C-alpha positions, 0 to 999 in steps of 0.5 A: 500500500502506497503512502498516497493510499494511506493519505486517502484513508482515515487514521484511527489511532497510533501505538508504539508499533503501528498506525491504524487505518480504517481500510489499511488496518495496522501499518508498521509505524516505522514506515511512516515515522522515526523517533527523534530529538532536536539538537540545538547546534550549528554545523560545528556541533553537527560535525562533532556528533556526526564524526563520533557517531561514524566511529561508534555506530557499530559498537554495541557498547556505545550509546551512539550506536542507537542513532539511526540517522543524523539529519541536515541542519534546519532553522527553528524558532525559539519558543520563548522569543519567536524573534530568535531563530536557532540552528537545529538538527534532528537525531533519529534513533532506532527505538523511541525509548532510546531518545532520552539516553541519546539526549543525556549522552549528547548533553553530558559528553559534548555539552550540547543542548537538546530539545523535544527529548521527552515527548512520549512516542505516541504523541510524537508520532501523532504530532508529526503525522498530523502537522507534516504528513496530512494524516490527522486523526479521524479526518475523512477529508470531507467524505462520509465514512462509517465506523463499526462499534463493538460494545462488550462486557465480561463476567467472571464467577471466581474473580480474584481467586486465581492468578492473572490469566488463569481465571476463566471468563465465563460470559462475554456479552456484546452488541454492535452498531455503526456510526457514520460521519464526515470531517475535514480540517484545514490546519493552515486556516485553523478550520475544522468541521465534524458532522455525525451523519447517521447512528442508531436512534434507539439503544434498546433496539440493538441486538445483544449476543452472549458467549457462555463457557461451561468449561475451558474448551467452550471458552477457547471456542468463545475467544475465537469467535470474540477475537474475530468480532474485535478485529472486525470493529474500529471502536471497542467500547465498554464501561471501565474496559481500559482497566478491567475488561480489556486487561482480562481479555488480554491476559486470558487470550495470552493464557489460552493461546500458550496452553492450547498452542497444539490444538489451535489451527494455523488461522486460529494461532494467527488470530491470537497472535495478531490480537496480542501483538498488533491489536492490543498493548499493555499500557499504564494510565494515570487514573485520577491520582494514581498510575494503573495498569491498562490495556488498549485494544486497537484500532481504538478503545472507548471507555465510557467510564473515562468519558463520563468523568471527562464530560460530567465531572461533578456526578456523585457516582460513575457506576452503571447503576447510577449513570443509566437512570441519570441519562434516562436509560431505564430497563424494566425489571433491571437485574443487579448483582454483587460480585459474589453473586456472579454465576452461570445461571439465568439471573447472571445472564440477564444481569450481563444483558442489562449491562450491555443494554445500558452500555449501548445507551451510554456509548451512543450518548457519549460518542457524540461528544468524544469523537468530535473532541478527539478529531479536534484535539488530534488525540485518540480516545484512550489518551484524550479521555483520561488526560488532564487539561494541560496535556490536551492543550500541550498536544494541540500546541505541539502540533502547531509547533511542529508545523511552524518549526518552533522548539517545544518546551520540556514537560515538568512540574514547575514547583519541583524544578524551581525547588531543585534550582534553589536547593541544588544549584544555589539560586536561593542565594546567588543569581545565575544565568542559563549558561551557568545553570547549564554548565553546572548541571553538566558537571554534576556527578550524581544527576539521578535526583535531578531528572526533572530539572535536567529535562528543562536544563538540557535545553540550554538557551532555550530554557524558559526564563523562569529558571533564572528566578525560580523563587518567584514560582513558589511565592506569587499571587495574581488576581483571578476574576473580578468579583463584586460580593453581595455584602459589598453592594448590600444586595444580599438576602433581597429578592431582585426582579428582572436581573440582567447580567452583562456577561462576556461570552467565553471571556478568557478564551476571547481575551486569549484570542484577541490579545494573542496571549500564550506562553510563547507570545508574552515575555517580560519587558526590560527597563529600557523597553516600552511595555506593550501592556501591563499585568497586575501581580498582587504579590511577588518577591522584592528580590525579583524587582531588585535583581531582574531587568524588568519594567514595573510600576508599583500600585498605590495598593495591591501589588505591582503592574509588571510590563510585558512585550507581546509577539505579533506572530500568532501563538501556538495555543492561540492558533489551536483556540482559533480552530476551536472557536471557529468550530463552535461558532459553526455549530452554534449557527447550525443549531440555531438553523435546526431549531428554527426549522423544528428539525429532528430532535435527535439531530439537534441533540447530537449537535448540542452534545458536540457543542458541550464537549467543545465548550468544555475544552475551550474554557479550560484552555486559558490561564490555567494551562500557563500557571499550573506550577504543581501540574506537569506541563510544558507552557508555564508562563506566569506573565501570560496567565496574568495577562488574561486575568488582568485584561478580564479585570480591565473589561469588567472595571470599565463596564462597572464604572459605566453602570455606576455613572448611569445610576444602575443598581449593581447587585453582584459580579463574578469573573465574567459578568456583572449583575444589575437589578431592574426592579424590586417588584415582580411582573404580572406573569409571576403573580399569575404563575404563583396564583397570587392576587394582584390587588388591582395593580397593573404592570404598567404601574410598576416602578423600575429601579432602572428600565431594562432598555437603558441597561441593554443599551449601555451593555451594547455601548460597552460591547462596541467600545471593547470590540474596538479596543481589542480590535476583535469583532468577535468580542461579545458582551451579552445580556442575559436576563433572569426573572429573579435572583437572591444572593446569599454570599459570593458564588452562592445564590438562587436564580428563578426563571420562567420555563414552559410556563413554570417558575423554576429555581436553580441553586449556585454554589457550595452552600447549596450543594447537597451531593452528599445528602438525601434529595429531601434536602433540595426538594424542601429548599425549593418548597421553602423558597417558593413560599419565600418568593410569594411573600416578597413579590414587592418591597421598598426599604432594603434594610427592612426587607433584608431582615424580613426575608431572613425571618421568612426563611426561618419561619417557613423552614420551621413550619415545613420541616416540622410537618415532614412525615413518612406518609408524605415523603417519597422513599427515593428522596430519603436515600443516600448513596455511599461506597463500602469497601471490605472491612479489612481494607480500612485503616485500623485505629491506633489501638488496633481496633477497627475504625468506624468505617470498618465496623460499618462494613462488617455490620453490613456483611451480616445483612448483604453477605460478604463484601469482596470489592468496593460496592455502592449501596443505597442507604436510609437512616434508621432508628436502630443501629446496624447489627453488632455495633457497640456504642453507636453515635448518630451524626447530623451529617453521616450517621453511618452506623444507622445507615441501613441498605434500603434494598434490604429494609423490611419495615419503612417505619424503622426510618428515622424521620426525626433525623431527616428533619434535623438534617434538612434544618442543618442544610438550610442553616448552612446554606443561608448562614442563619444562626439558629432555626429553633430560636424564636427571636425575630432576626438573628443575634446582634453579633451576627447581624448581616453576617453569613456564617459558614457551612462548616460552623453548622455541620 
């Protein structure tokens, strides 16, 4: 197959050994790409290394024998100062794992800087194929293509009883479907498009097959069938397959092949060999805080566990039992089993079929977000979904750096490297330049403890500037978003009607694009320079201002304005953001057209899912990826991060000033928007919705604090001003209107909007977050606040009204909570979900006794049977403790010794409704910072008047 054939194919994934194409299948990656590093040097340095390589290329004892080729000189731009052009040449190695050793040798033996020596090979290959060879992931080049998706789940009856690979896989359930799409990319113009053209409408119409093994012979036959299925599909999907199902399939396939090598036919041997060597690979994955073993099955593995964590990060649980109903996937008479209940019986067969059905639904849903995101970022699904934001944006920037020949930085945890520079290189006492740091690092005898710092130092002059002042990275503070707290503008505990938010759409991504802000475009201005702009730094060591050649101005209060210079050449992150914003704009436009034409709901839903995924990655790609000293990243630039937030402050300061000049009542401000209230009185339709008599008052008689039109006109005026100042027509200061709002404290407030003829309340902030509480808490809050709203449809005096609202909340809470009883409360509203692990897995107390969680686990086993693995249970709080617990205590927050599994509860009268009443009262007290709902005095104590007490104080 020619390269032209591959260019007209669709690249689906890359491993260390193969590139996977839709039609060509696995192609040896060595046909397309060679691993390499960049050496930062000219002809003299190249000749020096080339001569030594020629002498040692056949000497297996020499590291130089690992070099495959030394390329000609090339010109690359500096990452940190694009006005500088550096001589470089590529040194290719035979294997990717040899790149770091060759880099170390060139650094230590020749004293020559190297770069791009630490890029994981899969990323390296993906970057170069995308940027240089027009082989972009999931790029159909405008054609409609179809992918076959296999969804599967396995059951193991004796899981954990035998060593790796020797435990049989008793049931393999699977289903499949096709998904058609068309995509196109124009990297020169950062123009991307992706459209899913066809996929199943209903998950419950998909056929489910099962392979059941009663013995090892049947299991071997099942594997022959199933491996053929795997190799005939492009996407292998399932829930938690990377860390479990794929691993078990791989290990068992390896075991069965080796044990039955003599009975397998030649075709069957090839099937097993191709699967184990071409279509599966053991990897390690960073799973939200820990490194875990995993297996990728190619062409690509789609793990819905990681997908749902990426797209819905705030869910309480990521198990199928929780996710399916959350996504509206319901199965009549759904069967649930614990691990110790798995067996070869009809109940387990149904459990497996139900799992597959739910996974079909979840896979169909999440693929609509994952595929466009993989295409846009250029990352395969099994890397994209578990990856953090910085890794994703580093990869996107790396593609642009390869295309435009810009030296890409090393990855490091900046805080760690800064500490090493201070402690091991003496920068805590003495200022040193990059050349001195490079020479000292080369001369050090024991380099093993400095690997992280050396990755950076080996870049020589291409090190980031912060290596010369590492103390700054450990002791700085720049402001975040503009905040206007309710207490500052005396707007708290008042019901404000017709609230308009002057909201900057996608504020930080917009600023990044408009001002061309990125790690490679922003650098410090020197004292003799005329700064292009200033960034606001609240705190920075005095040593930096005294020792460094930097232009700055001391503010009268709150720190310094540090001068910066901006590159006129578009930055690498800026280019990637340009592509994302253009694609989002196209999707928003298509969505508007579809909605206006009342198009097919499924088509609208698909477009909405794509939009949500892109919006998430857009919002994450700004100052955070440039100012993450405790996260391994490649583009740390304090001044670039501060430039984004400083500009955001400037914009909102200007808008606020114009609002105040026009006597418009500002009631709140948060990062990208300023909230203004137009009225103290509810409009006519609210009276009608709530069924409250208007007492003859007509809407036209209502007084506005500020007419809404005046606010909207001023917002549009600000919009025009900032489009001109930023020279960015896409800047959008958008008005967002809400029916009513009540502010409690910063980032904690309530919002009411009219939706489908109903008044709907939404909560914002941790004070109102009730993820660890029963649903009863939220529903009671809604009931209380609906009544509060009805009592405060119109008001005048702010100070008097504030106390009346607080009293109303207190009185209604006492009245509603005291009337809560089991007859009127739904059982589902009382349930709390928690994970319970085996009792011996919990840490013991100092005296060797079992801690409270271990006691709970042991007590539960008397009800549910042996707990072998961590399992989620649904609990209700009962009057009596769990069996066998001595000296139980009933906490107001999580009375785990009284939490009984609801599925095993025989008498609902055992539920402790009194505890639930107290829980709800404590939730309301904490949410609003009210002192004591049992206090009969009007208002709150003088010492706490007007003060929002913290949730922790009450809990």
